GUVEX-38787 format. One record per residue (C-alpha): residue number from 1; residue in one letter; z, x, y. Coordinates in Angstrom, 1 decimal. Example, Ala and Ser with C-alpha at 12.3 -4.5 7.8 and 13.67 -1.06 7.14 Angstrom:
% residues 2
1	a	7.8	12.3	-4.5
2	s	7.1	13.7	-1.1
//
This chain:
% residues 380
1	m	14.1	21.3	21.7
2	r	12.4	23.3	18.8
3	r	9.7	25.5	20.0
4	m	6.0	24.4	18.8
5	t	5.7	27.7	17.2
6	a	8.1	26.4	14.4
7	i	5.7	23.9	13.1
8	r	3.8	24.6	10.2
9	t	0.4	25.3	9.9
10	g	-1.9	22.2	8.8
11	l	0.9	20.1	11.2
12	s	2.8	19.9	8.1
13	a	5.8	18.2	10.2
14	l	3.6	16.2	12.4
15	l	4.9	12.7	11.1
16	l	8.3	13.9	11.9
17	l	7.3	15.3	15.3
18	g	7.0	13.1	18.3
19	s	5.9	11.0	21.0
20	w	2.7	12.5	23.0
21	a	3.0	11.1	26.5
22	a	-0.8	10.1	26.4
23	v	-0.1	8.3	22.9
24	g	0.4	4.4	23.8
25	a	2.4	1.9	22.1
26	g	0.9	-0.7	19.6
27	p	1.8	-4.0	18.5
28	a	3.4	-4.3	14.9
29	a	0.2	-5.8	13.3
30	a	-2.3	-4.2	15.6
31	s	-5.7	-5.5	15.2
32	v	-8.7	-3.4	14.8
33	p	-9.9	-1.8	17.9
34	a	-13.1	-2.4	19.7
35	a	-14.1	1.1	19.9
36	e	-15.5	2.6	17.1
37	p	-13.6	6.2	16.4
38	e	-15.6	9.0	14.9
39	l	-14.8	9.2	11.0
40	s	-13.0	11.8	9.7
41	t	-15.1	13.9	7.5
42	g	-11.5	14.8	5.2
43	l	-11.2	11.5	4.6
44	l	-14.9	10.8	3.7
45	a	-14.7	13.9	1.3
46	a	-11.5	12.1	-0.5
47	m	-13.4	9.2	-0.9
48	q	-16.4	11.2	-2.0
49	r	-14.2	13.0	-4.6
50	d	-12.4	10.2	-6.0
51	l	-14.8	7.2	-5.9
52	g	-17.6	9.1	-6.8
53	l	-19.6	8.1	-3.5
54	d	-22.1	10.4	-1.4
55	a	-21.2	10.6	2.5
56	e	-23.7	8.0	3.6
57	e	-22.2	5.5	1.0
58	a	-18.8	6.3	1.8
59	t	-19.7	5.4	5.7
60	a	-21.5	2.5	4.6
61	r	-18.5	1.2	2.5
62	l	-16.3	1.7	5.5
63	a	-18.3	-0.1	7.5
64	a	-18.3	-3.2	5.3
65	e	-14.5	-3.1	4.4
66	k	-14.0	-3.3	8.6
67	t	-16.2	-6.4	8.6
68	a	-14.7	-7.9	5.2
69	t	-11.3	-7.3	7.0
70	a	-12.3	-9.0	10.0
71	v	-14.0	-11.7	8.0
72	e	-10.9	-12.7	5.8
73	g	-8.9	-14.5	8.3
74	k	-11.7	-16.6	9.7
75	a	-13.0	-17.7	6.6
76	r	-9.0	-18.5	4.8
77	r	-9.0	-20.7	7.6
78	a	-12.2	-22.5	7.6
79	a	-11.4	-23.2	3.9
80	g	-8.0	-24.7	4.3
81	a	-6.2	-26.1	1.3
82	a	-9.7	-25.3	-1.0
83	f	-8.7	-21.5	-0.2
84	g	-8.7	-20.0	-3.7
85	g	-8.1	-16.4	-2.9
86	s	-10.7	-13.6	-1.6
87	w	-11.7	-10.3	-2.6
88	f	-14.1	-7.4	-1.3
89	d	-17.2	-6.4	-3.6
90	a	-18.0	-2.7	-3.4
91	d	-21.3	-3.5	-5.2
92	t	-22.7	-6.0	-2.4
93	g	-20.5	-5.1	0.6
94	r	-19.2	-8.4	1.0
95	l	-16.0	-10.6	1.0
96	t	-16.0	-13.3	-1.6
97	v	-14.0	-16.5	-1.1
98	a	-12.9	-18.5	-3.8
99	l	-13.1	-22.4	-3.3
100	t	-11.7	-25.1	-5.2
101	g	-14.2	-27.7	-4.1
102	a	-17.9	-27.5	-2.2
103	g	-16.8	-29.4	0.6
104	k	-15.6	-26.3	2.5
105	a	-18.2	-23.9	1.3
106	r	-20.7	-24.1	4.5
107	a	-18.1	-23.5	7.1
108	v	-16.9	-20.7	4.9
109	r	-20.1	-18.9	4.6
110	a	-20.6	-19.3	8.3
111	t	-18.1	-16.5	8.8
112	g	-20.0	-14.3	6.8
113	a	-18.3	-14.6	3.4
114	h	-19.9	-15.2	0.0
115	t	-18.4	-18.2	-1.6
116	a	-17.3	-19.1	-5.7
117	l	-16.2	-22.2	-7.2
118	v	-12.8	-22.0	-8.9
119	r	-10.4	-24.2	-10.6
120	h	-6.9	-23.3	-9.1
121	s	-6.2	-23.0	-5.4
122	a	-4.2	-19.8	-3.9
123	r	-1.3	-22.2	-3.3
124	q	-1.2	-23.4	-6.9
125	l	-1.2	-19.6	-8.4
126	d	1.2	-18.7	-5.4
127	s	3.7	-21.2	-7.3
128	a	3.0	-20.4	-10.9
129	k	3.7	-16.5	-9.7
130	r	7.1	-17.8	-8.1
131	e	8.0	-19.2	-11.2
132	i	7.5	-16.3	-13.0
133	d	9.4	-14.1	-10.6
134	a	12.4	-15.9	-11.0
135	l	12.4	-15.0	-15.0
136	k	14.1	-11.5	-16.0
137	a	11.6	-9.3	-17.4
138	p	12.1	-6.9	-20.4
139	a	11.2	-3.5	-20.0
140	g	7.9	-3.8	-21.9
141	v	6.4	-6.1	-18.8
142	a	5.2	-3.5	-16.1
143	s	4.2	-6.2	-13.5
144	w	2.3	-9.4	-12.3
145	h	0.2	-10.8	-9.7
146	v	-2.5	-13.4	-8.9
147	d	-5.8	-12.1	-9.2
148	p	-8.0	-14.2	-7.3
149	e	-11.3	-13.5	-8.9
150	a	-10.2	-14.4	-12.5
151	n	-8.3	-17.4	-10.9
152	r	-5.2	-16.6	-12.8
153	v	-1.9	-15.1	-12.7
154	v	-2.2	-11.6	-14.6
155	v	0.8	-10.4	-16.4
156	n	0.4	-6.6	-17.1
157	v	2.0	-5.7	-20.5
158	v	2.7	-1.7	-22.0
159	s	0.3	-1.8	-25.0
160	s	2.9	-0.1	-27.2
161	e	5.0	-3.0	-26.4
162	r	2.9	-5.7	-26.7
163	g	4.4	-7.3	-29.9
164	d	8.1	-6.5	-29.1
165	n	9.7	-10.0	-29.2
166	d	11.3	-9.9	-26.1
167	v	8.2	-9.3	-24.5
168	r	6.4	-12.2	-26.4
169	a	9.5	-14.5	-25.3
170	f	8.5	-13.7	-21.6
171	l	4.8	-14.5	-22.1
172	d	5.6	-17.7	-23.5
173	r	8.0	-18.7	-20.9
174	a	5.3	-17.6	-18.5
175	k	2.5	-19.6	-19.8
176	d	4.7	-22.7	-18.9
177	a	4.3	-21.8	-15.1
178	g	0.9	-22.0	-14.8
179	p	-2.5	-20.6	-15.8
180	i	-2.0	-16.9	-16.8
181	t	-4.0	-13.7	-18.3
182	v	-2.1	-11.1	-20.3
183	r	-3.7	-7.8	-19.7
184	e	-2.6	-4.4	-20.9
185	t	-1.5	-1.1	-19.2
186	a	-1.0	2.3	-20.5
187	q	2.7	2.8	-19.4
188	a	5.7	1.4	-17.2
189	p	5.7	2.0	-13.6
190	t	8.3	4.2	-12.1
191	p	9.3	4.9	-8.6
192	f	7.9	8.2	-7.4
193	a	10.6	10.2	-6.0
194	a	11.7	13.8	-7.1
195	g	14.6	16.3	-7.0
196	t	14.6	18.8	-4.1
197	v	11.8	21.3	-4.2
198	g	10.0	23.3	-1.5
199	g	7.3	21.9	0.9
200	d	6.8	19.5	3.5
201	p	9.1	16.6	2.9
202	y	12.3	14.9	3.8
203	y	15.4	15.1	1.9
204	t	18.1	13.0	1.5
205	g	20.8	14.0	-0.9
206	n	19.3	15.8	-3.9
207	v	15.9	13.3	-3.4
208	r	12.5	14.4	-1.8
209	c	10.2	11.9	-0.6
210	s	7.2	11.4	1.6
211	v	7.1	10.3	5.3
212	g	5.2	6.8	5.6
213	f	4.2	5.8	9.0
214	s	5.7	6.8	12.5
215	v	7.0	3.7	14.1
216	h	8.9	3.8	17.9
217	g	12.1	5.3	17.0
218	g	11.7	6.9	13.6
219	f	9.6	6.2	10.4
220	v	9.0	3.8	7.9
221	t	9.4	5.1	4.1
222	a	10.5	3.8	0.7
223	g	13.8	2.3	0.0
224	h	14.5	3.7	-3.3
225	c	14.6	7.2	-1.2
226	g	17.8	6.6	0.2
227	r	20.3	3.8	1.2
228	a	21.3	2.6	4.9
229	g	23.8	5.3	6.1
230	a	22.3	8.6	4.3
231	a	21.5	11.3	6.4
232	v	17.9	12.7	6.4
233	r	16.5	16.5	6.7
234	g	13.0	17.6	7.4
235	w	11.2	20.2	5.7
236	d	13.1	22.9	7.5
237	g	16.2	22.0	6.2
238	t	17.5	20.8	9.9
239	h	18.9	16.8	10.4
240	i	15.9	14.6	11.1
241	g	18.2	11.3	11.7
242	t	19.7	8.4	9.7
243	f	18.3	5.7	7.1
244	q	19.0	2.5	9.4
245	g	18.0	-0.2	6.8
246	s	17.2	0.1	3.2
247	s	16.2	-2.2	0.3
248	f	15.6	-1.5	-3.3
249	p	14.7	-3.3	-5.9
250	g	13.7	-6.6	-4.8
251	d	11.8	-4.6	-1.9
252	d	11.1	-1.2	-1.5
253	h	11.2	-0.4	2.0
254	a	13.2	1.5	4.5
255	w	13.2	3.0	7.9
256	v	14.8	6.3	9.2
257	s	15.7	6.7	13.1
258	v	14.8	10.4	14.3
259	g	16.6	12.6	16.8
260	s	18.2	15.8	17.0
261	g	14.9	17.3	18.7
262	w	12.4	15.4	16.4
263	w	10.2	13.0	17.4
264	t	7.1	10.8	16.4
265	v	3.3	10.7	16.4
266	p	0.7	8.4	14.9
267	v	-0.4	10.8	12.4
268	v	-1.2	10.5	8.7
269	l	-1.0	14.5	7.1
270	g	-4.3	16.3	5.4
271	w	-2.1	19.0	4.5
272	g	-4.7	21.2	5.6
273	t	-7.2	19.8	2.9
274	v	-8.6	17.3	4.7
275	p	-8.0	17.1	8.8
276	d	-5.0	14.8	9.8
277	q	-5.9	11.1	10.5
278	l	-5.1	9.3	13.4
279	v	-3.4	6.1	12.8
280	r	-5.3	3.2	15.2
281	g	-3.4	-0.4	13.8
282	s	-2.4	-1.9	10.6
283	a	-5.1	-4.4	9.9
284	e	-4.9	-5.4	6.1
285	a	-7.7	-4.5	3.8
286	p	-8.6	-7.1	1.0
287	i	-8.4	-6.9	-2.6
288	g	-11.4	-4.5	-3.6
289	a	-11.6	-2.2	-0.4
290	s	-10.8	1.6	-0.7
291	v	-7.9	3.2	0.5
292	c	-6.2	6.5	0.6
293	r	-2.8	8.1	0.1
294	s	-1.1	11.0	1.3
295	g	2.2	12.2	-0.1
296	s	3.8	15.7	-0.1
297	t	3.2	16.7	-3.4
298	t	-0.2	15.5	-4.2
299	r	-1.6	15.2	-0.8
300	w	-5.0	13.2	-0.4
301	h	-6.2	10.9	-3.1
302	c	-8.3	7.8	-3.0
303	g	-8.8	4.4	-4.7
304	n	-9.5	0.8	-4.3
305	v	-7.0	-1.9	-3.8
306	l	-6.5	-3.7	-6.8
307	a	-4.0	-6.6	-6.1
308	k	-1.5	-8.1	-3.9
309	n	1.4	-9.7	-4.2
310	e	2.4	-8.2	-7.3
311	t	5.8	-7.9	-8.8
312	v	6.6	-4.8	-10.4
313	n	9.3	-4.3	-13.1
314	y	10.9	-1.3	-12.7
315	s	13.9	-0.2	-14.9
316	q	15.8	-0.4	-11.6
317	g	14.9	-4.4	-11.2
318	a	11.8	-5.8	-10.0
319	v	10.2	-5.6	-6.5
320	h	7.9	-8.0	-4.9
321	q	4.9	-8.2	-2.8
322	m	3.7	-5.0	-3.7
323	t	-0.2	-3.8	-3.4
324	k	-1.5	-2.4	-6.6
325	t	-4.1	0.5	-6.0
326	s	-6.6	2.7	-8.5
327	v	-5.1	5.8	-6.0
328	c	-3.2	8.6	-8.6
329	a	0.5	9.3	-7.4
330	e	3.4	11.9	-8.3
331	p	7.1	12.3	-8.1
332	g	7.5	13.1	-4.4
333	d	5.0	11.1	-3.3
334	s	7.1	8.4	-2.6
335	g	7.3	6.9	0.7
336	g	4.0	8.5	1.7
337	s	1.3	7.0	3.9
338	f	-1.5	4.4	2.4
339	i	-4.3	4.3	5.1
340	s	-7.6	2.5	5.1
341	g	-10.1	3.7	7.4
342	d	-7.7	4.4	10.4
343	q	-5.4	1.3	9.4
344	a	-1.9	1.6	8.0
345	q	-1.4	-0.3	4.6
346	g	1.9	0.5	3.0
347	v	4.4	3.1	1.8
348	t	3.9	4.4	-1.8
349	s	6.5	2.8	-4.1
350	g	5.9	3.9	-7.7
351	g	3.2	3.5	-10.6
352	w	2.2	5.3	-13.8
353	g	0.2	8.2	-14.4
354	n	-0.4	11.3	-12.3
355	c	-3.4	13.1	-10.2
356	s	-4.6	15.1	-13.3
357	g	-5.3	12.4	-15.9
358	g	-5.2	9.2	-13.4
359	g	-3.0	6.1	-13.0
360	q	-2.1	3.5	-10.8
361	t	0.4	3.1	-7.7
362	w	2.0	0.7	-5.6
363	h	2.5	0.3	-2.2
364	q	4.8	-1.8	0.0
365	p	2.8	-3.3	3.1
366	v	3.3	-2.0	6.2
367	n	3.3	-4.8	8.0
368	e	6.0	-6.5	5.8
369	i	8.1	-3.6	6.8
370	l	7.5	-3.8	10.7
371	g	8.6	-7.6	10.5
372	r	11.5	-6.9	8.4
373	y	13.1	-4.7	10.4
374	g	11.5	-5.6	13.9
375	l	9.9	-2.3	14.3
376	r	6.5	-1.3	16.5
377	l	4.0	0.8	14.6
378	h	3.1	4.1	16.6
379	t	-0.6	3.9	17.1
380	a	-3.2	6.4	18.5
//
């Protein structure tokens, strides 16, 4: 087994290195732990930098988001068929649940959530989105998702392509599926893989990507980074393991087995910019919550969850069930970790823009990946 002195300063290989005997296993979709772990000063600093918060505001927001995450499931069950979606409001620090009637409002408010009356249920909007998923989208259509606050399906169109005949025809067909709203975006999304360069990544062929989260037996990452059977090299060029499963497009997820002296730990790297972050579970943060990303190109950046279950139209084909964020990313960040507090959220897929001028990035939810491959998240 390689000597520990071979591990680079800043724990750059931790996500590719192995199981500490003192670290216990966790379930695939672990709940928020009862104990209150100390907040990472680096995580708070990244939130202050990217979200314009001070330390007190960042701490309060994380606490409010943790409460909202716990409330969301209870509120959804209380709403029943009247459920129209939910979102976190950073200004009030509360979760809002949309309802198609007032009959369930008292029961929902009893869970700690605010309520808002809407016309369309989440089931109706999800059905409309599925109909749009069945359409073939032209390149000028960037993505589409259900927006619970707007109570409509939002179709995002590249601004310069709004007048394109194929785009207009797609929008006409989409309107037949249900209530839609068209919004413009600056650019079309692309996957965030990169050609081989030096640094702390993993490599497959001539592609550089980033490790997502450790699981028992390996790690999860983006599917567009490699196909099943592809060999994987670590930051030092030595063999790590092999892609055991991969899907792209349609999905954008994969998992890599590790061996040859490598092992796994429940850590998201801070790259020496912020302290490394322990992963304690995978409770899914609501729309509106803060989220941070770690990748081998741009390291730590933070933003907000903008949408869930969005279909993203890459040039290689559509990818479904993605989460959209305002976090920036760049080529080489693909596959990297999205984390909210100490809860794993997903692996970086693609987006548009960069970390100099800003942009948006999508991730494939980690719980979907764990369920797809029957994996267990490695938690602290």
